N, C-alpha and C positions, 0 to 999 in steps of 0.2 A: 490429364484426367479432370473432368468437370465434376467436382464434388457437389453433392446436393444438401448435405447437412454436416454439422460437427457435433460429435457425441462427447459430452463432458462427464467426467467421473469426479465424485465428490471427495474421496480420501477421508480426511479426519471427520467429516460430517457423518460418516456411516456409524460413528460410535455414540451419537447423541441421543439414542433411545427415543423416549416419548417427545423430546424437544426437536427431533429431527426435522419435522415439517416446518417449524419456525425458521430454522437455519436454511432449509432449501428454498423457502419462499423469499427470504432475504437475498440469497444468492441469485435467484431468478431476477429479482428487481434490480440488483446491482449489474447483472449482465445486460439487461435491457438498457440500463442507463449508459453503460460503457459502449453499447452498440447503437445508440439512438440515431446516429447519423446514417446508418444503413436502414433506410425506411422499409425495405422489402423483407428484412430479416424478421423471423418469428422465433420466440424463445418459449420452450415448454419445459418447465421444471417439474420433473416427476420423481417418484420415490427413490428409484435406483440410479437414474441418469438424468442429466439435463440435455435436451436436444435443441440445437440451433439450426433452424431451417434457413438455408441460404437464399433460396428463391432467386438465384442468378447473381447474388452479391459476390464480390471478389473474395475467395476464401482465404488467401494469404493476408489480406488487410484485416479481415475479421479475426483471424487467428492471432495476429499481432496485438490486437486489443484484448483478446481473451487471456493472453499470457500474463497480463497485469492485474487480473481480477483475483483478489484473495478468496480462498474457499475452494478453488479448483485444484485438484491433485494433478490431473492430466486430461488430455482430450485427443480425439482422433477425427480427422476429416473422413467422411464416409460418402459412399455413393449408393443410391437407392435403385433397385431393379425390381422387376415384377417377380412374383412368387413362383419361380420355376427353377429347376436345376440348370436348365440351358442358359437362362439369362444370368444366373449366378456365375456359371463357368465362363461365360463370355466376358463379364466384367472383371473376374479374377485374372483371366488371361491378359487383359489390357493393363491391369495393375502391374503384373509381373514384367511385361514388356517395357513399361515406362520406368520402373523402379529398380530393376535388377540388371546390372551390366557385367557381372562376374559371378562365378559359382558361389552359392550360399546355401545355408541350411534353412529349413522353414517348417512350419506346421500350420494346420488349419484348426481354428478354435471356434466352435459353434455354440450359440445360445439360442434357445427356442422358447419364445413366449406364446406363440401360436401353436398350440398342441394339436390342432387339426391339420397342420401341414403334413404331407405324406411321409416325409423323411424325418427321422429323429436326429439328434445331434451326432450320435456315433456314425450313423449312415452318411450324413453330410460330410463329416470330417474325412471318412475313408474314401468316399466317391470323389469328392472335389480334390483331395490330396493326390489320389491316383491319377485323376485327369490332368492335373498340372505337371506331375512327374512325366507323364507321357508327352506332354506338350514341350517341356523344357528339360530333356534328359541330361543336358550338359551344364545346366545352370542350377538345378534344384536337387537337394538331398534332404530327406526327412530327419529332423531331430526334435523330438517332442519335449525334451527337457531344457535345452539351452539354444533355441533356434536364433538365427540372425534376423529372421522375419517371421512375424506371426500374422497370418491372414485371419481376421476376425469376421465371422458371419453371424448376423443377428436376424432371426426369423421372427418378424412381428406381424401383427394383424394387418398393418397397412403396407407391407412389402418386406423385401429382404435388403439388409444394409451391410455393405462390405467396407472394411477399413484395414489398413496395413501399417499405419504410422501411429506412434504414441508420442505426443509432445508434452513436455513437462509444464505444469502450471505453476502459479505463484505459491500454492499451498496455503496454510493458515486457515483463518475463519473469515466468513463474509463480513465486510465492514458494516457496522451497525448492530451486530448481534451481541456485542459486549457493552453497549451503552455509549454515551458521549463523553469525550475527554477534552479538556482545554490545554492545548500545547503551548508552552511558553517558547515562542519561536524567536531566537536571537538573530538568525541569519548566518551563523557560523556553520561549522562542519557537523557538530554533534546533534543539534536539535532536529534537523531534518531526518537524521538517521533514527533518532528516538521516536519521532512521529511515525516513520515508516514501520518500525517494529511494533508500535502500539496498534497501528492499523492492521497489521498482519494478524494480530490476535483478536480482531473483530471490533476495535474501538473506532467510532466515528469521531474524527478530530476536528476541532476548530482552532485556528491559529491565533494566539494572542501575541501581538508584537508591540513593544514599547519603543516609541520614537521621540526624539528630543530636538526638534528644530528650534533655533538655528544651529545647534551643536552637531546634529546629524543631518546628512544631506539627503536630497530627494532620491539619489541613486541607491542609498542604503535601504530606503523604504521599497523602492522598485525591486531591488535584489531579493528582499524577504518575500515579496509577492511572487517573484518568479520561482523561488524555491518552493513556494506553496503550489504553484502550477505543476512543477515536477511531481509532487505528491498527489495532486488531484487526479492523475492518470490511474491511480489505484482505487479511487472511490467515486469518480464521476465529477465531483466538484467539492470544494472546501470553502468554508467561510473564513475570511481573513479579518481579524479585528485589530485595528490599530489604535493604540492608547497613547494620548499625549502625556509625556513624562518629564518635560523640561522643568516645570514649576517645582515638582517634587525634588528633582535632583539639585536644583539651585538652592532650595530651602534646606535640604539635608546638608549640602556642602557648607552652608552658612552657619548652621547651628549644631552640627555633630562633629566630635573630634575625628581627625583624619583617619585614624586606624579603624574606625567603625563606619566610615562612609559606605563602603561596599555592603556591609551587613545590613544596615538600615535601608539602603536602596533596595536590596533584594527582599527584605521583609515587606516593604511597600509593594513591590511587584507581586509578591505572593498573595498579599491581601487583595490586590486588584484582580488577580486571576481567580481567586476564590469567589469574590463578589460576582464576577462574570459567570463563573460556573453555576452559582446558585440561580442567577437571573435567567440563564439559558438552559437550565435543567440538565446540567452535566453531573457526572458521578465522581470525577477525579481530575486532578491537575497532573500534567505530564511536563517533564523538562529533560534537557540533554546533559544532566550532570553525570560525570564519571568520577568515581571516588579517588580523591587525591590528585586530580589533574591540575587544578588551580586552587588558590587560597580559599575561595568560597565553596570549595567542594570537599573540604575535610569533614569528618563526622561532627566535629565541634561546630563548624559553620552551619552544617545542615540542621543540627539541633537548634541553634540560635535562630535560624531563619524559619524553620518549620513551626516555631513557637506561636506564630500568628494565626494558625489555622488548625482545626481538628480534622479537616477533610484529607483524604488520601493524596499524597504527592508521590507519583510513580516515576521511576527513573530507569527506562529500558536499557540504557547503556552503562549503568552503574559500574559493572564489573569488567567492562571492555577497556583494553588499552587503546591508545590513539591509532596504532597501526590497524587494529581490527575495525575501528570506527571508520577510518579512511577507506578501507577495502569495501565496506558496505556502501559508503557514500559514492564511490566510483561505480559500483554495480547499479545503483539506482539513479545515476546521472545527476547527482547534486554536488559532487566534489568541486569540479572546476568553477561552478558558480559560487560556491561557498568561499573559495579562497580569493575571490576578487577583492582588492583592497578597499576598505571603507572604514569609517568611524561610526560604530553604533553606540547606543546609549549605555552599553555595559563597559565600553572602553574609554569614552571621552572624559569620564569623571573618576577613573580608577586611580586610587592613591598609590604613591610609590611603595608604601609598606603596609598593606592591609593586614588586619588581624587574621591569622590562620586558626586561632583558637578563641574566638570571641565568647564572652560571658553573657548568658541569657539575661541575667538581672541587669547588667550594665546596658545592654541593648534596650531593655524596657525603660530604664531611667532616661537614656538619651532621647527616646521617642516622646517622652513627656514634654520636651521642648517644642514639639511640632503640633500643629493642628491636623492630626492624622485624618479625622473624619472629613474636614473641609477639603484637604488636599485630594483625598480619594474621590469625593463627590465631584469636584471640578474635573478630575481626570475622566471619570465615568461619563460625565455629561458631554465630554468632547470626543468620545469614541466614534470611529467610522468603520462600517462593516462593508466588505466587498465580497461578492460571490466569485470565486476563482475557478475557472474551468480549464480542462486540458486544452492546450493550444493558445491560451491567452498570452499575449506578448507585452510584458512590462519593460523589458530592457530597451527596446527600440524607441520607447517614448523618451529615453534619456541617452540616445545613441551617441551624441557628441561627447557627453561626459564619460561614458563607458569606454569610448575609443581612446580617450586620454589615459584612462586607468590601465588599459591593455597595452 
């Protein structure tokens, strides 16, 4: 069957009331971005549906892209025919021939936006249903409540459109409708999952990655960028911000008691993320912390670290256990990449016995030994920003090193 368009249904967007147009416009822009390589495809975001005109593009490839776009509840490949019962019946017959190879139940469901068309929805349902029963007496049986197959007929001003498949979309809200967030991307399992969950609720993410050469390797940086590429499939592209952190870590290690090394390092990371958020017009900071998973993720540690900013710090995986996080990581294709062995800046300076219940006042006192403003400014002056797109390959730039790790 050579489909002519894909009809997209909005799902949660239908509840947005007066703001619905804003959400639909954003979804339309995101779909166009996701399908930019299909130059012949045209996207029309309308109030009740979004229509993707294929104009000869491979519908399987287009649908694979659509599955990753947040804000889509489901979609159906459709075929357009001229506005007559005969053309509709012929296309419906071809659909049944191609899709039905054993006895099933079915129903016809018609929507009519062109009220000048001679047949109303009830007449089309009855006449087309009866026609198909006569054509396929050994394959089809009517069940209007729980059919195996629903043949949808849409009678519009520009033609009649038929569809019989409904493919599940990514759900959620269109990326960008909830504002911008700065994701503290470590390169482990948790932070890509947290970024994915934030994006699913409409947040446009920028990744903030702290790296500490020569203590961290080029492949650790490449790995974090490749994880960002996996997530860019859901939004079209993502900005990756790499922040030099070696001087801060060396200074903290020299001047702060061992038990507070991790607390002070993370306070500095959060300060830098907040500074970048303000500079880049973000609304919140995101991270991959899961309550109680490691020493820095106790409530006492979170309190001591959060002390440096009044801006929101959001933790999408806070209540998830590791098994739940791993399951999502596998589903979004980040897990195998996340577990590649490497030393990131969070692990190379980890003390053997970090404080699990650090005191806020002590953390403040220890920071007085540091030139916090100077350290931050030099780190911010050294940032590099990369626009990461789906399909970008950072691993093969370090192919020999990664081969050794695998």
